C-alpha positions, 0 to 999 in steps of 0.5 A: 500500500505504502509503495503504491502511494509513493509511486503515485506521488512520484508520478504526480510530481513528474507530471507536474514538472513536465507541465511546467517544462511545457509552460516554460518552453511555450513561453520562451518560444512566444517571447522569442517570436515577439518583434520587440525581443532583441537578439541579446535578450533572446539569447539571455532568455534561452540561457535562463530557460535552460537553467530553469529546465536543468533545475527541474531535470538536472541530469537532462542537459543532453536532452535539452541540447538535443531538443530545445536548444536547436528549436530556440536557435532556429527562432533566433536565426529566423529573427536575424534573417528578417532583420 
């Protein structure tokens, strides 16, 4: 019984962290696409997001670098091409 509760609590906590991760990524993407975000601000935002993600999932830096870093960098590159 106790093990089941602990497992459910761990799953609930992991789901909360994943929802927050999605929120952070969606917010970052939205802010990066805004016209008034400078390139310097965009890069700082990307760094801050990475810090927050690694706070949630400390052992997932490689995953961040594979999934989110290219996504954010692509948006920044698109902004540079438009200017």
